[in-house]
N, C-alpha and C positions, 0 to 999 in steps of 0.2 A: 556394078556400076550404078544401077538404079538405087541401090541401098545407100551408096555414098551420096548420091544426089539428094535423096530424102533426108539423110542425116545433115547434109549441108543446109538444106532448107530449114530443118528444125532448129539448127544452131542459129541461123539468121533470124528466125522468128523469135527465139529466146533472147537473142542479142537485142532485137528491137524492143521486146517486152521489158528486158532489164534496163535498157536505155530510157524507156518511158518512165519506169519506176524511179530511176535515178533523177531524171529531170523533174518529175513531179515532186519528189522529196525536196529537191533544191528550191522549187517554187514555193512549196509549203514553208520551208525554213526561211526563205526570203520574205514571204508574206508575214510570218510571225515576227521577224526582225523589224520589218517596216511598221507592223501594227504596234509593237512595243515602243518604237520611236515616236509614232503618232500619239500614243497614250501618254508618253512622257511630255511631249510638247503640249498636249492638251492640259495636262496637270500644271505645267509651268504657266500656261495661258491663264488658267483659273487663279493661280497664285504666283504672281510675278516674282522672279528671283531678284530682279533689280528694282531699286527705288525709282518710281516714275518721275518725281520732281527733280531728283539729283541727276538722273540720267539725261533728262531734258536739258538741264543747265550745262552738263558736261558736253553734250553733242553741239550745243550752240557755240560754246567756246572752242571746241576741238575742230570744228569744220573749217575754221579759218586757217588751220595749219595745212601745209602741203602733205603731211603724213596721214591726214585723215582719209579714211576710205570706208565705203559701205557697199556691200553686195554679197551674194552667195549665202545669205543668212547670218552675216556677221557685221560688226561695226568696230572700227579701230582708230585710235589716234596715234598709232606708232609705238605706244608704250603699254597699252592695254587693249585686249580684244575681247569682245563680249558677243554672245549669241544674240541674234535679233529677237526682240519680243514685240508683240503687237502695239504696246503703248508707246514704242519709240517712233512709230510710223508718222504721226502728225508732225513731229519735229523734223524727221528726215525729209518729209514732203515740203516743209517750210524752207529748209536750208538748200535743198537741191531742186525743188520744183517738180520732182518726180520720185516715185518709189523704186524706180529702176535706173539709177544713174550709172554711167559707165564706171566700171571698177578697174583700178590699176593692177589689182592682184587677181590671180586665178583661184578657183575654188580649191584646187589641190594645195596651193600655198597656205590658205586659211586652215584647211583640214589638217595639214602637216603640223602647223603650229599648235593646234588644239589637241593634238594627240599626246597622251601621257607617255613619258619615257618608259623604257623596258623595265626599269627598276625604280618606280616612283618612291620618293621618301615623304612620308606623311609628316607634316609639321602642324604645330598647335598654335592657336592664337593666344598670345599672352595677355591680351586686352590692355597692353601697355603701349604708350606712344612716346616717341622721342622728338622733342621740339628742336628741329634743325635750324629753323629760322622762324621769325614771328608768324609768318603766314605759311609755313611748311612743317607739317608734322608727319612722322613716319610711324607706321604701325609695325610692331615687332612680333614676329612669329618665330618659333624655334623647333628644332628637331629634338624630341624628348629622349632620344637614344644617345645623342652626342652633346646636346646643349647648344649647338651652333645656331646663331640667329640668322634670319632672313628678314629684311625690312622692305617695306614698300610705301609709296606715297599714300597717306591716309585718305586722300581724295578718292582713290580707286576702291579702297576697302569700304568706304562709306556708301558706295554705289549699291552695296548689297542690302536687301531688305532684312534678311535674317541670317547673319553670318553663322549662327549656331546650328543652322540647318545644313550648312555646307561643310565639306572637308577640303583641306588644302594640301597640295603636294608640290614637291620640288624635285630637282635632279641632283646628281652628285656634286655638280659645280655650283648649285644654288643660283643658277643664272636665269631661271624662270619659275613662276609660281602659277600652278594650275588650280582652278576652282571647280570643285565637283559638287553637283547637286542631284540627288536621286539617281546616282550611278551614271550621270551624264556630265561631261566636261562643258561648263557653261562660260568659262572665261580663262584667260591667261594673261599674266601681268609680268612685266620686267621689273625685278626688284631694284631698289635704290642701294647703290654700293656706298658703304661707309668706310672710313679709315680709322679704325680703333676708337671711334667715339663711344662705343658701347663696352669698352674694356671694364667699366665699373659695374656692368650688369652680368649676372650669371643665372642660369636656370638649373633647377634640380634635374639630374639625369636619372632615367629609369634604371633600377638595378637589374643586371642581367642574371638570369638563372644559371647557376653553375651545374655542369654535367656531373 
């Protein structure tokens, strides 16, 4: 009976020890993840992903729309959503009068939209634009495996400081375009749907290796 009690105590001690080790590992893993995120944010702060002048102009125009929202580290006009960068704060303060305005969306909603799909499709910037109207140009990106195009308002593309430092991804429906910089999703844009206006344009498709 005493032996059983001792064994039970030993098991309990070992369980507590294992639990502490497991918790400590989780804390270390969490701290590493947080540290990496802070390092990425610091890197983006030193070298802004988005153009300060163009983003300032965009926010000033967009805040007049009922779709405009700011909070939880993001800013959106309903068609594009960008991660917050320090250079945006003076403009946000000017239009809202505060850096902590009431946000109509939850952090979870923003994070869900920023999350890449399970099977993201990498698309390439063609560096071509389609003039839809005198004051509206569309940037053309395409899937190198299928040649399918995805277009977006050039105004949003021009918000990027250095597009060549970013990668672009879409989903199977090509209904969203995610912008990734240094392994972090920094923006998501709703593409502009065209009706066969690009039928005269075609892109070279990568040759698939045969088994």
